[in-house]
C-alpha positions as CSV (number, residue, x, y, z in Angstrom):
1,M,11.2,-48.2,57.7
2,K,7.8,-48.4,56.4
3,R,8.4,-47.3,53.3
4,Q,5.0,-47.5,51.9
5,K,3.9,-45.7,54.9
6,L,6.6,-43.1,54.0
7,R,5.3,-43.4,50.3
8,G,2.2,-42.9,51.2
9,R,2.9,-39.6,52.8
10,I,4.7,-38.2,50.0
11,V,2.0,-39.3,47.6
12,E,-0.5,-37.3,50.0
13,K,0.8,-34.8,50.4
14,Y,2.9,-33.5,47.0
15,G,1.8,-36.1,44.5
16,T,5.2,-37.1,43.2
17,N,8.6,-37.7,44.4
18,I,9.9,-35.2,42.3
19,A,7.4,-32.9,43.6
20,F,8.6,-33.2,47.2
21,A,12.0,-32.9,46.0
22,D,11.8,-30.2,44.4
23,A,10.0,-28.7,47.4
24,I,13.0,-29.1,49.8
25,G,15.6,-28.6,47.7
26,I,16.5,-31.6,46.6
27,T,17.0,-34.4,43.6
28,P,14.2,-36.5,43.3
29,M,17.0,-40.0,43.7
30,T,17.5,-39.1,47.1
31,V,13.7,-40.0,48.3
32,T,13.4,-43.0,46.2
33,N,16.8,-44.1,47.9
34,V,15.0,-43.0,51.3
35,I,11.4,-44.7,50.0
36,H,14.0,-47.8,49.1
37,G,16.1,-47.8,52.1
38,H,19.0,-47.7,50.9
39,S,19.6,-44.8,53.4
40,T,17.9,-41.7,55.7
41,P,17.5,-38.3,55.6
42,T,20.8,-36.4,57.4
43,A,20.7,-35.1,61.2
44,K,20.5,-32.4,59.0
45,R,17.8,-32.7,56.5
46,M,15.7,-34.7,59.4
47,P,13.6,-31.3,60.1
48,E,13.1,-30.5,56.6
49,W,11.6,-33.5,55.8
50,C,9.4,-34.0,58.7
51,S,8.0,-30.6,58.5
52,A,7.1,-30.4,55.0
53,L,5.0,-34.3,55.4
54,G,4.2,-33.5,58.6
55,I,5.2,-35.8,60.6
56,A,5.9,-35.4,64.6
57,P,8.9,-35.9,66.6
58,E,7.8,-39.3,68.2
59,E,6.1,-40.6,64.7
60,I,10.2,-40.3,63.0
61,G,10.9,-43.5,64.1
62,I,7.7,-45.0,62.8
63,F,8.8,-43.4,58.7
64,F,12.4,-43.5,59.0
65,Y,14.2,-46.1,60.6
66,P,14.1,-49.8,59.6
67,E,12.1,-52.3,61.8
68,T,13.5,-54.6,64.4
69,T,12.6,-58.2,64.0
70,E,13.7,-60.6,67.2
71,N,14.6,-64.1,65.9
């Protein structure tokens, strides 16, 4: 996941994690955990995140899933 890209989108659209969390009905800690890569939104919540942040289905991987690297 490109954490800075997700964080940037949240700030761009809502100003703060707290405002974003309030907008979609989750806790600010949940937002923080996703930004820091400790969790990802559930399948049930992913459409809410994407809709609220203006993320197209083809962009989900860019914002929410870890980048893979070859060794």
